[in-house]
Structure formats: C-alpha cells, structure tokens
FITORDREN-280973 format. One line per 3 residues: their letters; for each residue x, y, z of N, C-alpha, C. Coordinates in nm, 2 decimals. Layout:
<recs>
A) X,Y,Z,X,Y,Z,X,Y,Z | ...;
</recs>
This chain:
<recs>
MIE) -1.22,0.80,0.51,-1.30,0.68,0.50,-1.42,0.70,0.60 | -1.53,0.65,0.57,-1.65,0.66,0.65,-1.64,0.56,0.76 | -1.67,0.60,0.88,-1.67,0.50,0.99,-1.79,0.41,0.99;
LDV) -1.78,0.29,1.04,-1.89,0.20,1.04,-2.01,0.25,1.12 | -1.98,0.32,1.23,-2.09,0.38,1.31,-2.17,0.48,1.23 | -2.11,0.55,1.15,-2.18,0.65,1.06,-2.27,0.57,0.96;
IEA) -2.22,0.47,0.91,-2.29,0.39,0.81,-2.41,0.32,0.88 | -2.39,0.27,1.00,-2.50,0.21,1.08,-2.61,0.31,1.11 | -2.56,0.43,1.15,-2.66,0.54,1.19,-2.74,0.58,1.06;
YNA) -2.67,0.59,0.95,-2.74,0.62,0.83,-2.84,0.52,0.79 | -2.81,0.39,0.80,-2.90,0.28,0.77,-3.01,0.27,0.87 | -2.99,0.32,0.99,-3.10,0.30,1.10,-3.19,0.43,1.10;
RQT) -3.16,0.52,1.02,-3.24,0.65,1.02,-3.39,0.62,0.99 | -3.47,0.71,1.03,-3.62,0.70,1.01,-3.65,0.72,0.86 | -3.69,0.62,0.79,-3.72,0.64,0.64,-3.86,0.62,0.60;
VDL) -3.95,0.60,0.70,-4.09,0.58,0.66,-4.16,0.71,0.65 | -4.27,0.71,0.57,-4.34,0.83,0.55,-4.43,0.85,0.68 | -4.39,0.95,0.76,-4.46,0.97,0.89,-4.60,1.04,0.87;
NNI) -4.63,1.08,0.75,-4.76,1.14,0.73,-4.87,1.03,0.70 | -4.83,0.91,0.69,-4.92,0.80,0.67,-4.91,0.69,0.78 | -4.93,0.74,0.90,-4.92,0.65,1.02,-5.01,0.54,1.01;
KKM) -5.13,0.56,0.96,-5.23,0.45,0.96,-5.19,0.33,0.87 | -5.10,0.36,0.77,-5.06,0.26,0.68,-4.93,0.18,0.72 | -4.88,0.22,0.84,-4.75,0.16,0.88,-4.77,0.02,0.94;
TAS) -4.66,-0.06,0.93,-4.66,-0.19,0.99,-4.64,-0.17,1.14 | -4.66,-0.28,1.21,-4.63,-0.27,1.36,-4.49,-0.24,1.39 | -4.40,-0.30,1.31,-4.25,-0.28,1.34,-4.22,-0.13,1.31;
QLD) -4.28,-0.07,1.20,-4.25,0.07,1.17,-4.31,0.16,1.28 | -4.42,0.12,1.34,-4.48,0.20,1.44,-4.39,0.19,1.57 | -4.34,0.08,1.60,-4.25,0.06,1.71,-4.12,0.14,1.69;
RVK) -4.07,0.15,1.57,-3.95,0.23,1.54,-3.98,0.38,1.57 | -4.10,0.42,1.52,-4.14,0.56,1.54,-4.15,0.59,1.69 | -4.21,0.50,1.77,-4.22,0.52,1.91,-4.08,0.52,1.98;
TWG) -3.99,0.43,1.94,-3.86,0.43,2.00,-3.78,0.56,1.96 | -3.79,0.60,1.84,-3.73,0.72,1.79,-3.78,0.84,1.86 | -3.91,0.85,1.88,-3.97,0.96,1.96,-3.93,0.96,2.10;
SSA) -3.93,0.84,2.16,-3.89,0.84,2.30,-3.74,0.88,2.32 | -3.66,0.84,2.23,-3.52,0.89,2.24,-3.51,1.04,2.23 | -3.58,1.09,2.13,-3.58,1.24,2.11,-3.64,1.31,2.24;
ENL) -3.74,1.25,2.30,-3.80,1.31,2.42,-3.70,1.31,2.53 | -3.63,1.20,2.54,-3.52,1.20,2.65,-3.42,1.30,2.63 | -3.38,1.33,2.50,-3.28,1.43,2.47,-3.34,1.57,2.51;
LKN) -3.47,1.59,2.47,-3.53,1.72,2.50,-3.54,1.75,2.65 | -3.56,1.65,2.73,-3.57,1.66,2.87,-3.44,1.66,2.95 | -3.33,1.64,2.88,-3.20,1.63,2.94,-3.15,1.77,2.97;
KDL) -3.14,1.81,3.09,-3.11,1.95,3.13,-2.97,1.98,3.09 | -2.88,1.88,3.10,-2.74,1.91,3.06,-2.73,1.94,2.91 | -2.80,1.87,2.83,-2.80,1.90,2.69,-2.86,2.04,2.66;
AMF) -2.97,2.07,2.72,-3.03,2.20,2.71,-2.93,2.31,2.75 | -2.86,2.29,2.86,-2.77,2.39,2.90,-2.65,2.41,2.80 | -2.60,2.30,2.75,-2.49,2.32,2.65,-2.54,2.38,2.52;
IHQ) -2.66,2.35,2.48,-2.72,2.41,2.35,-2.74,2.56,2.37 | -2.79,2.59,2.49,-2.81,2.74,2.51,-2.68,2.81,2.53 | -2.58,2.75,2.59,-2.45,2.81,2.60,-2.39,2.83,2.47;
YKF) -2.40,2.73,2.38,-2.35,2.75,2.24,-2.42,2.86,2.17 | -2.55,2.87,2.18,-2.63,2.98,2.12,-2.59,3.11,2.17 | -2.56,3.12,2.30,-2.52,3.25,2.36,-2.38,3.29,2.30;
ELC) -2.29,3.19,2.29,-2.16,3.21,2.23,-2.17,3.26,2.09 | -2.26,3.20,2.01,-2.28,3.25,1.87,-2.34,3.39,1.87 | -2.43,3.42,1.96,-2.48,3.56,1.97,-2.38,3.66,2.01;
DAL) -2.29,3.62,2.10,-2.18,3.71,2.14,-2.09,3.73,2.02 | -2.07,3.62,1.94,-1.98,3.64,1.82,-2.05,3.73,1.72 | -2.18,3.73,1.71,-2.25,3.83,1.62,-2.23,3.97,1.67;
VDI) -2.24,3.99,1.80,-2.23,4.12,1.85,-2.09,4.18,1.83 | -1.99,4.09,1.83,-1.85,4.13,1.82,-1.82,4.18,1.68 | -1.90,4.15,1.58,-1.88,4.19,1.44,-1.93,4.33,1.43;
TTH) -1.85,4.43,1.41,-1.89,4.57,1.42,-1.88,4.64,1.28 | -1.82,4.58,1.19,-1.81,4.65,1.06,-1.89,4.57,0.95 | -1.90,4.63,0.83,-1.98,4.57,0.73,-1.90,4.53,0.61;
APE) -1.78,4.49,0.63,-1.70,4.45,0.52,-1.75,4.31,0.46 | -1.72,4.28,0.34,-1.78,4.15,0.29,-1.74,4.03,0.37 | -1.62,4.03,0.43,-1.58,3.92,0.52,-1.67,3.91,0.64;
DNA) -1.70,4.03,0.70,-1.78,4.04,0.82,-1.92,3.99,0.79 | -1.97,4.04,0.67,-2.11,4.00,0.64,-2.12,3.84,0.62 | -2.01,3.79,0.56,-2.01,3.64,0.54,-2.00,3.57,0.67;
RRI) -1.93,3.63,0.77,-1.92,3.57,0.90,-2.06,3.58,0.97 | -2.13,3.69,0.95,-2.27,3.70,1.01,-2.36,3.59,0.95 | -2.35,3.57,0.82,-2.43,3.47,0.76,-2.40,3.33,0.81;
SIS) -2.27,3.31,0.82,-2.22,3.18,0.87,-2.27,3.15,1.01 | -2.26,3.25,1.10,-2.31,3.23,1.24,-2.46,3.22,1.24 | -2.53,3.29,1.16,-2.68,3.28,1.15,-2.72,3.14,1.10;
NQI) -2.64,3.09,1.01,-2.67,2.95,0.96,-2.65,2.85,1.07 | -2.55,2.87,1.16,-2.52,2.78,1.27,-2.64,2.79,1.37 | -2.69,2.90,1.40,-2.80,2.92,1.49,-2.92,2.85,1.43;
AGI) -2.95,2.87,1.30,-3.06,2.80,1.23,-3.04,2.65,1.24 | -2.92,2.60,1.23,-2.89,2.46,1.23,-2.93,2.40,1.37 | -2.90,2.47,1.47,-2.93,2.43,1.61,-3.08,2.42,1.62;
DGF) -3.15,2.53,1.58,-3.30,2.53,1.58,-3.36,2.42,1.50 | -3.30,2.39,1.39,-3.35,2.28,1.31,-3.33,2.14,1.38 | -3.22,2.13,1.45,-3.20,2.01,1.53,-3.31,1.99,1.63;
IAT) -3.33,2.10,1.71,-3.44,2.09,1.81,-3.57,2.07,1.75 | -3.60,2.13,1.63,-3.73,2.10,1.56,-3.74,1.95,1.52 | -3.63,1.89,1.48,-3.63,1.75,1.45,-3.67,1.67,1.57;
LKR) -3.61,1.70,1.68,-3.64,1.63,1.81,-3.79,1.65,1.84 | -3.84,1.77,1.83,-3.98,1.79,1.86,-4.07,1.72,1.76 | -4.03,1.71,1.64,-4.11,1.64,1.54,-4.12,1.49,1.57;
AVY) -4.01,1.44,1.61,-4.00,1.30,1.65,-4.10,1.27,1.76 | -4.10,1.36,1.86,-4.19,1.34,1.98,-4.33,1.35,1.93 | -4.36,1.45,1.85,-4.50,1.47,1.79,-4.55,1.34,1.73;
FKN) -4.46,1.28,1.64,-4.51,1.16,1.57,-4.52,1.04,1.66 | -4.44,1.03,1.76,-4.45,0.93,1.86,-4.59,0.94,1.93 | -4.62,1.07,1.97,-4.75,1.09,2.04,-4.87,1.06,1.95;
RVV) -4.85,1.09,1.82,-4.96,1.06,1.72,-4.98,0.91,1.71 | -4.87,0.83,1.71,-4.88,0.69,1.70,-4.94,0.63,1.83 | -4.90,0.68,1.94,-4.96,0.63,2.07,-5.10,0.66,2.07;
TQQ) -5.14,0.78,2.03,-5.28,0.82,2.03,-5.36,0.74,1.94 | -5.31,0.72,1.82,-5.38,0.63,1.72,-5.40,0.49,1.77 | -5.29,0.44,1.83,-5.30,0.30,1.88,-5.40,0.29,2.00;
SQT) -5.40,0.39,2.08,-5.49,0.38,2.20,-5.64,0.40,2.15 | -5.66,0.47,2.05,-5.80,0.49,1.99,-5.85,0.36,1.93 | -5.76,0.29,1.86,-5.80,0.17,1.79,-5.82,0.05,1.89;
EEP) -5.75,0.06,2.01,-5.76,-0.05,2.11,-5.89,-0.03,2.20 | -5.93,0.09,2.22,-6.05,0.12,2.31,-6.18,0.05,2.26 | -6.21,0.06,2.13,-6.34,-0.01,2.10,-6.34,-0.16,2.12;
NS) -6.23,-0.22,2.11,-6.22,-0.37,2.13,-6.22,-0.40,2.28 | -6.20,-0.31,2.37,-6.20,-0.34,2.51,-6.33,-0.37,2.57;
</recs>
C-alpha cells in the first residue's frame, strides 16, 4: 500500500510549465521560489554532498571489481552505470530547480524596478 507521505509528496510536486514563467500566477511563482530554495539548500549541504560522493565512489569501486565480460557481469556494469546516471540526474534536478528560482527572482526584480 502506498504511504500517505508518498501521496502528499506526489500531489505537491512541481507541475507548472517552467518554460512559461511570465504566464505564471503569483502563487505558482512562490512555489517555484520555495522549490528552488529547498534545492539550493540541499546542494549547499556538505553532509549530503559527502554522502553522494561516497556512494558514487562505492559504485565506481564496484565497477572496477568486475573483471570479466560474462553476460551477468555486463548486466551488472549497466546496472551500476544506471545508478550513477540516476544520481547525476538527481543533482541535475536540484540545479534546474535553483536555475528556475533564479529566473523567477530575476524576472520579478526586473518588473519591479521600472515602478520604483
């Protein structure tokens, strides 16, 4: 059974089209900024970075330990490579969230300046 926390996280995910920032409502822009700030906090967390790098090192060590080219070994190489790509994808998601937050902040500051 799916946990309620998982359902809440799924329902709270970012679902707006981030390529059309100028068409977003104020509440959507606030969500993008909150989402980006949370991602930025994760990227700046040294403990998280240490554990992510440690995990990547362990995966690289596992790749090095595979010395033959049997079908099972090749499947294991692909599996480990996919895990590394998944970690990189997660980091890219965080960076993209920070990028969109910065775009929203820049856009909002540009629209506020002429009125000042």
